[in-house]
Each structure stands twice: as C-alpha cells, then as structure tokens.
C-alpha positions as CSV (number, residue, x, y, z in Angstrom):
1,M,-3.7,-0.1,-55.9
2,L,-1.5,-0.4,-59.0
3,Q,-2.8,-3.9,-59.9
4,D,-6.4,-2.6,-59.7
5,S,-5.8,0.3,-62.1
6,L,-5.4,-0.3,-65.8
7,L,-3.3,2.4,-67.5
8,L,-4.0,3.4,-71.1
9,D,-1.9,5.4,-73.5
10,E,-3.3,8.4,-75.4
11,K,-3.8,6.4,-78.6
12,T,-5.9,3.8,-76.8
13,V,-7.9,6.5,-75.1
14,A,-8.6,8.2,-78.5
15,K,-9.7,4.9,-80.0
16,T,-11.9,4.0,-77.0
17,L,-13.6,7.4,-77.0
18,S,-13.9,7.5,-80.8
19,V,-12.0,10.8,-81.1
20,S,-8.8,11.8,-82.8
21,L,-5.4,11.6,-81.1
22,A,-5.3,15.4,-81.6
23,T,-8.5,15.8,-79.6
24,V,-7.1,13.9,-76.7
25,R,-3.9,16.0,-76.8
26,R,-5.9,19.2,-77.0
27,W,-8.0,18.2,-74.0
28,R,-4.8,17.6,-72.1
29,Y,-3.2,20.9,-73.0
30,V,-6.3,23.2,-72.5
31,G,-8.1,21.2,-69.9
32,G,-11.5,19.6,-69.9
33,G,-10.5,16.1,-70.7
34,P,-10.1,13.1,-68.5
35,P,-7.4,13.3,-65.7
36,F,-4.0,11.8,-66.7
37,L,-0.8,10.7,-65.2
38,K,2.6,12.0,-66.4
39,I,5.3,9.4,-65.8
40,G,8.5,10.9,-67.2
41,A,7.8,11.5,-70.8
42,L,4.9,9.1,-70.8
43,V,1.2,10.1,-70.6
44,R,-1.2,7.5,-69.2
45,Y,-4.8,7.5,-68.3
46,R,-6.5,5.4,-65.6
47,I,-9.5,3.6,-67.0
48,E,-11.4,4.4,-63.8
49,A,-10.7,8.1,-64.3
50,I,-12.0,7.9,-67.9
51,D,-15.2,6.1,-66.7
52,A,-15.7,8.8,-64.0
53,W,-15.1,11.6,-66.5
54,L,-17.6,10.1,-68.9
55,E,-20.2,9.6,-66.2
56,A,-19.8,13.3,-65.3
57,K,-20.6,14.2,-69.0
58,V,-24.0,12.4,-68.9
59,V,-26.9,14.8,-69.7
60,A,-30.3,13.8,-68.4
61,H,-32.2,16.2,-70.5
62,A,-31.6,19.1,-72.9
C-alpha cells in the first residue's frame, strides 16, 4: 500500500493546486480541503486523496 501512494508536502500541494500555502493551511484548520496525514509534526497528502477531492469538486452545470 505505501509503495502505491505518493505523499506530498503542503508546499507541493499548494503549487500543484495553484493556491497559496496559506490557503492549504486554512483548509486544513477549518476543514473543506483534501484529507491529510499527520505523521508526528509532518503533514502529508496522498496524491490519490487530492485527485478524489478534486473530482468531488467538479460542477457539471451552474
């Protein structure tokens, strides 16, 4: 399982999603962002979880 899951740090997530690091941190503190892992003091995101979170944000029509 671990070898199949790429873990990203919050800076990489911010860059990948074209948002600020502050936005990623705000999502983490108030909720609404992609699910994350807390490993000691480290915060990591599974790339699969980010993909699923983005997919759930798709709007078919306004």
